[in-house]
C-alpha positions in Angstrom: -13.7 7.0 -2.6 -10.2 5.8 -1.7 -7.6 6.6 -4.0 -4.1 4.8 -4.3 -1.4 6.5 -6.5 1.8 4.5 -7.7 3.3 1.9 -9.7 1.8 -1.1 -11.4 4.3 -3.9 -12.1 4.6 -7.4 -13.3 6.0 -9.8 -10.5 8.0 -12.6 -11.9 7.8 -14.8 -8.9 10.9 -17.6 -8.6 10.0 -20.2 -6.0 12.8 -22.2 -4.2 12.4 -24.9 -7.0 13.1 -22.4 -9.7 9.7 -22.3 -11.2 8.9 -18.9 -12.4 5.3 -17.5 -12.3 4.2 -13.9 -13.9 2.0 -12.2 -11.2 0.4 -8.9 -11.4 1.8 -6.6 -8.7 3.4 -3.4 -7.5 2.5 -1.9 -3.9 -0.2 0.7 -4.8 -1.9 -1.9 -7.5 -2.1 -4.4 -4.9 -3.5 -1.9 -2.2 -6.0 -0.5 -4.4 -7.4 -4.1 -5.2 -7.2 -4.8 -1.5 -9.6 -1.7 -0.6 -12.1 -2.7 -3.4 -12.0 -6.2 -2.5 -13.0 -5.3 1.0 -16.0 -3.3 -0.6 -14.8 0.0 -0.4 -14.9 2.4 -3.8 -11.1 2.4 -4.8 -9.4 4.3 -7.8 -6.1 3.6 -9.0 -3.8 6.5 -10.3 -0.8 5.2 -12.3 0.0 4.8 -15.9 -0.3 1.3 -17.3 1.3 0.3 -20.4 -0.4 -0.9 -23.5 1.5 -3.8 -23.9 0.2 -7.6 -22.9 1.4 -7.2 -19.2 -0.4 -3.9 -19.2 -3.4 -5.3 -20.4 -3.4 -7.9 -17.5 -2.7 -5.2 -14.9 -5.6 -3.3 -16.3 -7.8 -6.7 -16.4 -7.0 -7.2 -12.6 -8.0 -3.8 -11.7 -11.3 -3.9 -13.7 -12.0 -7.4 -12.3 -11.6 -6.7 -8.6 -14.0 -3.2 -9.1 -11.2 -0.7 -9.2 -11.7 2.6 -11.1 -8.7 3.1 -13.5 -8.2 6.7 -13.3 -5.7 7.1 -15.9 -7.0 5.6 -18.8 -4.9 6.3 -21.8 -2.1 3.5 -22.2 1.5 4.4 -22.1 3.7 3.7 -25.0 6.6 2.4 -22.8 6.6 -1.3 -21.8 5.6 -2.4 -18.5 7.5 -2.3 -15.3 9.0 -5.7 -13.9 10.0 -6.7 -10.7 11.6 -10.3 -10.0 10.8 -11.7 -6.9 12.9 -14.5 -5.7 11.1 -16.6 -2.6 13.3 -18.4 0.0 12.4 -21.4 1.7 10.6 -19.8 4.4 8.3 -17.7 1.9 10.1 -14.6 2.2 10.7 -12.6 -1.1 13.9 -10.5 -2.0 13.1 -8.2 -5.0 15.0 -6.9 -8.0 13.6 -4.2 -10.7 13.5 -3.2 -14.0 12.6 0.4 -14.1 14.4 2.5 -16.6 12.1 3.5 -19.6 9.1 1.6 -17.9 5.5 2.8 -17.9 5.2 3.2 -14.2 7.4 6.2 -14.3 5.6 8.1 -16.8 3.0 9.8 -14.6 3.3 13.6 -15.0 1.8 16.3 -12.6 -1.1 17.4 -14.7 -2.3 13.8 -15.6 -1.8 13.0 -11.7 -3.8 16.1 -10.8 -6.6 15.7 -13.6 -7.2 11.9 -12.6 -7.8 12.4 -8.9 -11.5 11.3 -8.5 -13.9 13.8 -6.9 -15.0 13.0 -3.6 -11.5 11.4 -2.5 -11.3 10.8 1.3 -7.9 9.4 1.4 -5.0 8.8 -0.7 -2.3 6.3 -0.2 0.9 6.6 -1.7 4.6 5.0 -1.6 6.9 2.0 -2.9 8.5 3.0 -6.3 6.6 6.3 -6.6 9.0 7.9 -4.3 12.1 6.6 -6.4 11.2 6.9 -10.3 10.6 10.0 -12.1 8.5 12.0 -13.1 6.2 9.9 -11.1 7.7 11.1 -7.8 7.7 14.7 -8.3 4.2 14.3 -9.6 3.0 12.4 -6.5 4.4 15.1 -4.4 2.7 17.8 -6.2 -0.8 15.8 -6.1 -0.4 15.7 -2.3 0.3 19.2 -1.9 -2.7 20.0 -4.1 -5.4 18.0 -2.2 -8.4 19.5 -0.7 -8.1 19.8 3.3 -9.4 17.0 5.1 -7.9 14.2 2.6 -6.6 11.7 4.6 -3.0 10.6 3.6 -0.9 7.4 4.1 2.5 6.7 3.2 3.9 3.4 2.9 7.6 3.8 1.7 7.9 -0.2 1.3 11.8 0.7 0.7 13.1 -1.1 -2.2 17.0 -0.7 -1.8 17.9 -2.4 -5.1 15.7 0.0 -6.8 17.2 3.4 -4.9 20.0 5.1 -7.0 20.8 7.6 -4.5 19.8 7.0 -0.5 20.4 10.7 0.0 18.1 12.0 -2.5 15.5 9.3 -1.6 15.6 10.4 2.2 15.3 14.1 0.9 12.3 13.0 -1.0 10.6 11.2 1.8 10.8 14.0 4.3 9.4 16.1 1.3 6.2 13.7 1.2 5.9 13.6 5.2 4.9 17.3 5.4 1.6 16.3 4.0 1.2 12.8 5.2 -1.2 11.8 8.2 -0.1 8.1 8.4 3.2 6.3 8.0 2.7 2.5 7.5 6.3 1.0 7.6 7.9 -2.4 8.1 11.0 -2.9 10.6 12.8 -3.6 7.3 11.9 -0.3 5.9 13.0 1.4 9.2 16.1 -0.5 9.2 16.9 1.0 5.9 15.7 4.5 6.8 18.0 4.5 10.0 20.4 1.8 10.1 21.0 0.3 13.7 18.3 2.6 15.4 15.6 1.3 17.6 12.1 1.1 16.1 10.6 3.8 18.6 13.4 6.3 18.0 12.9 6.0 14.1 9.2 6.6 14.5 9.8 9.4 16.6 12.2 10.8 14.2 9.3 10.3 11.4 6.7 11.9 13.6 8.9 15.2 13.9 9.8 15.3 10.2 6.7 17.4 9.3 8.2 20.3 11.0 6.8 22.5 13.9 2.8 22.8 14.1 0.3 20.3 12.7 1.9 19.6 9.6 3.4 15.9 9.5 2.1 12.7 10.7 -0.1 11.9 13.2 0.8 8.3 13.8 3.6 5.6 12.6 2.4 2.1 12.3 5.1 -0.4 12.2 4.7 -3.9 11.0 7.2 -6.8 11.9 6.1 -10.0 10.1 4.4 -12.2 12.8 5.3 -10.0 15.7 2.9 -7.5 17.2 2.0 -4.2 15.1 3.3 -1.0 17.1 1.8 2.3 16.5 3.4 5.5 17.6 1.6 8.9 18.2 2.5 12.4 17.7 2.7 14.3 21.2 2.4 10.9 23.2 4.8 8.6 24.8 2.9 5.6 24.9 2.5 3.0 21.9 -0.2 0.7 21.2 0.2 -2.8 20.0 -2.0 -5.2 18.1 -1.4 -9.0 17.6 -0.9 -10.8 14.4 -2.9 -14.1 13.9 -0.4 -17.2 13.4 -0.9 -18.6 10.1 0.8 -21.3 7.9 2.9 -19.1 5.5 3.2 -19.9 1.6 4.9 -16.5 1.0 4.8 -12.9 2.1 4.2 -11.3 -1.4 1.7 -8.3 -1.0 1.1 -8.8 2.9 2.6 -5.2 3.5 0.2 -4.0 0.6 -2.8 -5.8 2.1 -1.9 -4.3 5.6 -2.1 -0.8 4.4 -5.0 -1.3 1.9 -7.0 -3.0 4.7 -6.3 -0.2 7.2 -7.8 2.3 5.0 -10.7 0.1 4.1 -11.4 -0.4 7.7 -10.9 3.4 8.7 -13.0 5.0 5.8 -15.5 1.9 6.1 -16.0 2.8 9.8 -16.8 6.6 8.7 -13.5 7.9 10.3 -11.2 10.6 9.3 -7.8 12.5 10.1 -9.1 13.8 13.3 -9.8 10.3 14.5 -6.2 9.2 14.3 -5.8 10.9 17.8 -7.9 7.9 19.2 -5.2 5.3 20.1 -7.7 2.8 20.7 -9.2 3.4 17.3 -5.8 2.9 15.6 -5.1 -0.2 17.4 -8.4 -1.7 16.4 -7.7 -0.7 12.7 -4.3 -2.0 12.9 -5.3 -5.6 14.4 -7.9 -5.7 11.4 -5.5 -5.1 8.9 -3.0 -7.3 10.1 -6.0 -10.1 10.1 -6.4 -9.3 6.5 -2.4 -9.6 5.8 -2.5 -12.8 7.4 -4.8 -14.4 4.6 -2.6 -12.8 2.0 0.4 -14.9 3.5 -1.9 -18.3 3.2 -1.8 -17.9 -0.7 0.5 -17.7 -3.7 1.3 -14.1 -4.7 -0.5 -11.1 -3.9 -3.9 -12.3 -3.6 -5.7 -10.3 -0.8 -9.0 -11.4 0.9 -12.4 -10.4 -0.3 -15.1 -8.9 2.0 -16.9 -12.1 2.2 -13.9 -13.9 3.8 -13.3 -11.2 6.6 -17.1 -10.5 7.3 -17.8 -11.6 10.8 -14.0 -12.0 11.8 -12.7 -9.9 14.6 -12.6 -6.4 13.7 -14.8 -7.0 10.6 -18.1 -7.9 11.9 -19.3 -4.5 10.5 -18.6 -5.7 6.9 -21.9 -7.9 7.1 -24.0 -5.3 8.6 -22.9 -2.8 5.8 -23.6 -5.1 3.2 -20.0 -5.0 1.6 -19.4 -8.4 2.2 -21.7 -9.1 -0.8 -19.3 -7.8 -3.7 -19.8 -8.7 -7.3 -16.6 -11.2 -7.1 -16.7 -13.8 -4.2 -13.7 -15.4 -2.4 -11.3 -17.3 -4.5 -12.4 -15.6 -7.6 -9.7 -14.6 -10.0 -9.2 -12.3 -13.2 -7.9 -13.9 -16.1 -4.0 -13.8 -15.9 -4.3 -12.3 -12.5 -3.0 -13.6 -9.1 
């Protein structure tokens, strides 16, 4: 089981012509769907509203086969994001967070919701910003059984961060229990403005303190440029190429990368100790980049299905494992979703 914890929200996507479309979204929500679509057992820990948008979010998770670990609907309205799409397909976000459902995850609920048999946990995005969810996720991570692999995707949203200093302090607290940091060059530019990528990665790798605590690897995405991975205690980095595609928009591409990385890793029977193998990390990053590239060819956060990836470079094992024979085929859609 791969568990994802954080926010689910509605993306109001505004295209360059001014047309608005409501899409289900949120980094952790998207990543949980990626994992399920790629044939791995997936669970989502987060608070969903009982309003119409919350019902759409729940339907999207159900449709893709994601286990909704917190079943009780929240009384608060759904969290909203507005994604303003530029002519090149890039997205600029603004958020409506105060008093909304995603924030309302308390520590006791989070701990009780963690599925038995969880092998990996993915956290990030607005789960590092809103309260009480940020504190709840930090406590959840600290209470995890030994051996559970933790991936952090900060997915920094400056417009949603009230205090940069408090945010950076929270991030460093998270890093003590994180095994993999997945970040974009935009994330690193926010965390350490004007600093070279390799220097920020080195700082993140040191952030867990002395000894075994802290990340084993930092994986950095850069749009169409190669993915770079840096490793604790190693001077060398590895790179993975990103397949060229015709971009419709980049909404959900980073979430797809993070979810696909974990689906590939756990699907191949790998764990925390294997993160020391740089070749394996490179192969996982290349496979995740291929999945993210598919998402970029479609409108909104619409990640690929196992049947679309099976047989592609790095994903040949999907067909052999039978994971490509999911209950929903390529191109299937949940009502009101994606």
